[in-house]
C-alpha positions as CSV (number, residue, x, y, z in Angstrom):
1,M,-14.9,-7.1,-6.8
2,R,-16.4,-3.6,-6.3
3,E,-17.5,-0.8,-8.6
4,L,-15.3,2.4,-8.3
5,D,-16.8,5.8,-7.9
6,D,-13.4,7.5,-8.5
7,W,-11.5,5.1,-10.6
8,K,-8.8,7.6,-11.5
9,S,-7.8,8.0,-7.9
10,E,-8.0,4.3,-7.2
11,L,-5.8,3.6,-10.3
12,F,-3.3,6.3,-9.1
13,E,-2.9,4.5,-5.8
14,S,-2.5,1.2,-7.4
15,C,0.0,2.5,-10.0
16,S,2.0,4.2,-7.2
17,H,2.3,0.9,-5.4
18,W,2.8,-1.5,-8.4
19,F,5.1,0.6,-10.5
20,F,7.4,1.8,-7.7
21,N,7.3,-1.1,-5.3
22,V,10.9,-1.9,-6.1
23,F,11.9,1.3,-4.3
24,S,10.7,0.0,-0.9
25,M,12.2,-3.4,-1.7
26,R,15.6,-1.8,-2.1
27,N,15.2,0.6,0.8
28,F,15.4,3.5,-1.7
29,E,13.2,6.5,-1.9
30,V,12.9,9.6,-4.0
31,S,11.3,12.4,-2.0
32,I,9.8,15.7,-2.9
33,Q,8.2,18.4,-0.8
34,D,4.4,18.6,-0.5
35,E,2.5,21.8,-0.5
36,D,3.4,22.3,3.2
37,G,7.1,21.7,2.7
38,N,7.0,18.2,4.2
39,P,8.9,15.4,2.4
40,M,6.8,12.8,0.7
41,P,7.5,9.9,-1.7
42,A,7.8,11.3,-5.2
43,Q,5.5,8.6,-6.7
44,K,2.7,9.7,-4.4
45,H,2.7,13.2,-5.9
46,R,0.1,12.9,-8.6
47,E,1.0,15.9,-10.6
48,S,4.7,14.9,-11.0
49,N,4.1,11.1,-11.4
50,K,4.7,10.9,-15.2
51,V,4.3,7.2,-15.4
52,F,0.7,7.3,-14.0
53,N,-0.2,10.5,-16.0
54,G,1.0,8.8,-19.2
55,L,-1.1,5.8,-18.5
56,L,-4.1,7.9,-17.6
57,K,-3.8,9.9,-20.8
58,L,-3.9,6.8,-22.9
59,L,-6.9,5.4,-21.1
60,E,-8.8,8.7,-21.4
61,E,-8.1,8.8,-25.1
62,F,-9.1,5.2,-25.6
63,F,-12.4,5.6,-23.7
64,E,-13.1,9.2,-24.9
65,G,-16.8,9.8,-25.3
66,E,-17.8,6.5,-23.8
67,N,-19.8,5.8,-20.7
68,I,-17.7,3.4,-18.7
69,E,-18.1,1.6,-15.5
70,V,-14.9,0.6,-13.7
71,Y,-14.6,-2.3,-11.2
72,K,-11.6,-3.4,-9.2
73,L,-10.6,-6.9,-8.1
74,M,-7.9,-7.2,-5.5
75,T,-6.4,-10.3,-3.9
76,E,-5.1,-10.6,-0.4
77,P,-2.7,-13.6,-0.3
78,A,-2.5,-15.4,2.9
79,W,1.1,-16.5,2.5
80,M,4.3,-14.6,1.5
81,D,4.9,-17.0,-1.5
82,E,1.4,-16.6,-3.0
83,F,0.7,-14.5,-6.0
84,A,-0.7,-11.0,-5.6
85,W,-2.7,-9.1,-8.2
86,E,-5.1,-6.3,-8.8
87,Q,-7.3,-6.0,-11.8
88,F,-9.3,-3.1,-13.1
89,F,-12.3,-3.9,-15.4
90,F,-13.5,-1.2,-17.7
91,R,-17.0,-2.0,-18.9
92,C,-17.9,-0.1,-22.0
93,G,-21.2,-1.1,-23.6
94,N,-21.1,-4.9,-24.1
95,K,-17.2,-5.0,-24.0
96,V,-14.9,-5.4,-21.0
97,Y,-11.3,-4.4,-21.0
98,V,-9.0,-5.6,-18.2
99,L,-5.9,-3.9,-16.8
100,S,-3.9,-6.3,-14.6
101,F,-1.1,-5.8,-12.0
102,Y,0.5,-9.0,-11.1
103,Q,3.4,-10.1,-8.9
104,E,4.8,-13.5,-8.0
105,G,5.4,-14.0,-4.3
């Protein structure tokens, strides 16, 4: 487990993977053009990723005005059939809130 300096960027990367992993599993990709005109996976474009932006807005509203520390726990399963997960721990005063991403192998 490690404390995150830029939890919003870390959460974006995790959401891009977990929410849209089904695309790569199905050999399907939605592409857009980056600022230089090069194709990129749509879920990796932060400004247009409405799923992530909606989640971020809810989290920002929930923790508004609070001083939070955010930690990330990530597993690296040794076998294909093992469970994989990532967890974000939001520490706010004496409370801890957990956001979990979980996938069965």
